[in-house]
C-alpha positions in Angstrom: -10.9 10.6 -47.5 -9.0 7.5 -48.6 -7.9 6.8 -52.2 -5.9 3.8 -53.3 -4.7 3.9 -56.9 -3.3 0.8 -58.6 -1.8 -0.5 -55.4 -0.1 -3.9 -55.7 1.8 -6.1 -53.3 3.8 -9.3 -54.1 5.5 -11.4 -51.4 8.7 -13.4 -52.2 8.8 -12.0 -55.8 10.8 -14.0 -58.3 11.0 -17.1 -56.1 9.1 -20.4 -56.1 7.1 -19.0 -53.1 5.9 -15.9 -55.0 2.5 -14.8 -53.8 0.5 -11.9 -55.4 -1.4 -10.5 -52.5 -3.0 -7.5 -54.2 -3.3 -7.0 -57.9 -3.1 -3.2 -58.4 -6.5 -2.4 -56.9 -8.3 0.9 -56.9 -10.5 2.0 -54.0 -12.0 5.3 -52.9 -13.7 6.0 -49.6 -15.6 9.3 -49.3 -15.7 11.1 -45.9 -18.1 9.2 -43.6 -18.2 6.0 -45.7 -18.4 2.8 -43.6 -17.3 0.0 -45.8 -17.4 -3.7 -44.8 -15.0 -6.2 -46.4 -15.4 -10.0 -46.8 -13.3 -12.5 -48.6 -11.9 -16.0 -48.2 -8.5 -17.0 -46.9 -5.7 -15.4 -48.9 -8.1 -12.9 -50.6 -5.9 -9.9 -49.6 -7.9 -8.5 -46.7 -5.0 -8.3 -44.2 -2.6 -7.0 -46.8 -5.1 -4.2 -47.8 -5.4 -3.2 -44.1 -1.6 -3.3 -43.6 -1.0 -1.2 -46.7 -3.4 1.5 -45.5 -1.9 1.5 -41.9 1.7 1.5 -43.1 2.5 -1.9 -41.7 3.4 -2.8 -45.3 4.4 -0.5 -48.2 3.0 -1.2 -51.7 5.2 -2.4 -54.5 3.3 -0.1 -56.9 0.5 2.4 -56.8 -0.4 5.3 -54.6 -2.3 5.8 -51.3 -3.6 9.1 -50.1 -5.4 9.9 -46.8 -7.3 13.2 -46.4 -5.4 14.5 -49.4 -1.9 13.5 -48.0 0.3 11.1 -50.0 1.2 8.4 -47.5 2.4 5.8 -50.0 6.0 5.6 -48.6 5.3 6.7 -45.1 5.7 4.1 -42.3 3.2 3.1 -39.7 4.3 5.6 -37.0 4.3 8.4 -39.6 0.6 7.8 -40.2 -0.4 7.3 -36.6 -2.2 10.6 -36.3 -4.4 9.7 -39.3 -5.4 6.2 -38.5 -7.1 4.3 -35.7 -7.0 0.5 -35.8 -8.7 -2.3 -33.8 -7.3 -5.8 -34.2 -9.0 -9.2 -33.9 -7.1 -10.1 -30.7 -8.3 -8.3 -27.6 -4.8 -8.5 -26.3 -3.5 -6.3 -29.1 -3.8 -2.5 -29.1 -3.4 -2.0 -25.4 -0.6 -2.3 -22.8 -1.8 -5.0 -20.3 0.6 -4.0 -17.6 -0.5 -0.3 -17.6 -3.6 1.1 -16.2 -6.7 2.1 -18.1 -5.9 5.8 -17.7 -2.3 5.3 -18.8 -3.4 3.5 -21.9 -5.8 6.3 -22.7 -3.1 8.9 -22.1 -1.0 7.1 -24.8 -3.9 7.1 -27.2 -4.6 10.8 -26.4 -1.0 11.7 -27.4 -0.9 9.6 -30.6 0.6 11.6 -33.4 1.5 14.6 -31.1 4.9 15.8 -30.1 6.5 13.7 -27.4 7.5 15.3 -24.1 9.7 14.1 -21.3 6.9 14.1 -18.8 4.3 11.4 -18.5 1.3 11.8 -16.3 -2.4 12.1 -16.2 -3.7 15.5 -15.1 -7.0 16.0 -13.3 -8.5 17.5 -16.5 -7.4 14.5 -18.6 -8.7 12.1 -16.0 -12.1 13.7 -16.1 -12.1 13.6 -19.9 -11.2 9.9 -19.8 -14.1 9.3 -17.4 -16.6 11.0 -19.7 -15.3 9.0 -22.7 -15.4 5.7 -20.9 -19.0 6.2 -19.9 -19.9 5.8 -23.6 -18.7 2.2 -23.4 -21.3 1.4 -20.6 -18.8 -1.0 -19.1 -18.2 0.7 -15.7 -14.6 1.4 -16.7 -14.9 5.1 -15.8 -14.8 3.9 -12.1 -11.7 1.8 -12.7 -9.1 4.2 -14.1 -6.3 2.8 -12.0 -7.0 -0.9 -12.9 -4.5 -2.8 -15.0 -5.9 -3.4 -18.5 -4.6 -7.0 -18.3 -7.3 -7.7 -15.6 -10.2 -6.8 -17.9 -12.3 -9.3 -19.8 -11.9 -9.8 -23.5 -15.0 -7.7 -24.3 -13.9 -4.9 -22.0 -10.5 -4.8 -23.5 -11.9 -4.7 -27.0 -14.3 -1.9 -26.0 -11.3 0.0 -24.6 -9.3 -0.7 -27.8 -12.2 0.8 -29.8 -12.3 3.9 -27.7 -8.5 4.3 -27.9 -8.5 3.9 -31.7 -11.2 6.6 -32.1 -10.2 8.9 -29.2 -8.6 11.5 -31.4 -11.1 11.1 -34.3 -8.8 9.6 -36.9 -9.3 10.2 -40.6 -9.6 6.5 -41.2 -10.7 3.8 -38.7 -9.6 0.2 -39.5 -11.5 -2.6 -37.9 -9.7 -5.9 -38.5 -12.2 -8.7 -37.6 -12.5 -7.0 -34.2 -15.3 -9.2 -33.0 -14.1 -12.5 -34.2 -12.4 -13.6 -30.9 -15.4 -12.8 -28.7 -18.3 -14.9 -27.7 -21.6 -14.0 -29.5 -23.0 -11.9 -26.6 -19.8 -9.8 -26.2 -19.5 -9.6 -30.0 -23.0 -8.1 -30.3 -22.1 -5.5 -27.6 -19.0 -4.5 -29.6 -21.0 -4.3 -32.8 -23.5 -2.0 -31.2 -20.7 0.1 -29.7 -18.9 0.3 -33.0 -22.0 1.5 -34.8 -22.6 4.2 -32.1 -19.1 5.5 -32.0 -18.7 5.6 -35.8 -22.0 7.4 -36.3 -21.5 9.9 -33.5 -18.0 10.8 -34.7 -18.8 10.5 -38.5 -15.7 8.3 -38.9 -14.6 7.0 -42.3 -14.4 3.3 -41.6 -13.1 0.1 -43.2 -14.2 -3.1 -41.4 -13.0 -6.6 -42.3 -15.4 -9.3 -41.0 -16.1 -13.0 -41.5 -19.7 -12.5 -40.4 -21.9 -12.0 -43.4 -24.8 -10.7 -41.2 -22.5 -7.9 -40.0 -21.2 -7.2 -43.5 -24.8 -6.7 -44.7 -26.2 -4.7 -41.8 -23.3 -2.4 -40.9 -22.1 0.4 -43.0 -23.2 1.8 -46.3 -21.1 -0.3 -48.7 -19.7 -3.8 -49.0 -16.6 -5.1 -50.8 -15.7 -8.6 -51.7 -12.0 -9.5 -52.2 -10.8 -12.6 -54.0 -7.2 -13.5 -55.0 -6.0 -9.9 -54.6 -8.9 -8.3 -56.5 -12.0 -6.4 -55.5 -14.6 -8.6 -57.3 -17.7 -6.9 -56.0 -18.5 -3.5 -54.7 -22.1 -3.4 -53.4 -23.7 0.0 -52.6 -26.0 0.7 -49.7 -29.3 0.6 -51.6 -28.6 -2.9 -53.0 -27.0 -4.2 -49.8 -30.1 -3.3 -47.7 -32.2 -5.6 -49.9 -29.9 -8.6 -49.7 -30.1 -11.6 -47.3 -27.0 -13.6 -46.3 -28.2 -16.2 -48.8 -28.2 -13.6 -51.6 -24.7 -12.4 -50.5 -23.4 -16.0 -50.5 -24.8 -16.6 -54.0 -23.2 -13.3 -55.2 -19.9 -14.3 -53.7 -20.0 -17.7 -55.4 -21.0 -16.3 -58.7 -18.3 -13.6 -58.7 -15.6 -16.2 -57.7 -16.8 -18.7 -60.1 -16.7 -21.5 -57.6 -18.5 -22.8 -54.5 -17.9 -21.1 -51.2 -16.1 -23.5 -48.9 -14.6 -21.4 -46.1 -16.1 -22.8 -42.9 -15.0 -19.9 -40.7 -17.6 -17.6 -42.1 -20.8 -17.0 -40.2 -23.9 -16.7 -42.4 -26.2 -15.4 -39.6 
């Protein structure tokens, strides 16, 4: 479903501030794979997500999604293939628009634009049915401004919007990091439910090692622009957070010092 071949990215090339963000990495996700990604600051996680989404273009290599070469396509040209949820609950939605208006935008992602904008009765009923999955009572608040929702409710809505049209690739960019533990747990459960029900191919960056171990069927570790470990499901299921931390330190060749990581 997703294949990255020798993709590299360098910022400020040839200057004193040159930074090699990704070192010609190779990555393949089969249909239905749910891959979690961890790594320290500057490991290349955000760059990887942005290369897939089209927010950045690679300096070298090739990226294909569902057999389509998207290497040189910009973000809006990949919109119909990709859903993304960001760390900030304020991102991914229009706060001054209503819930149903936000859903209408998500529903039309990647489709031909028309001069008319509105929500038909049929669409409104579809939105209500989809919102019930979130178990947040939002199906009864279609006219409410999104800016009035709590952080957890907005993130739940962002997740629904990102998966509404069943994208080929779902990118989850530390999407629970800004939430309190209770709301984060609700979003984790909702993520698992939506991904499983829709059989979505998913790449999830997280700083929570417990999440990295217990979600998905594969775990990647990034360090200094390289994939240093690729842990399959059968091995991941037998690991504890202590095992993962030890593997991380061994692969990096240095002690783990990032204090933003949650070990569970």
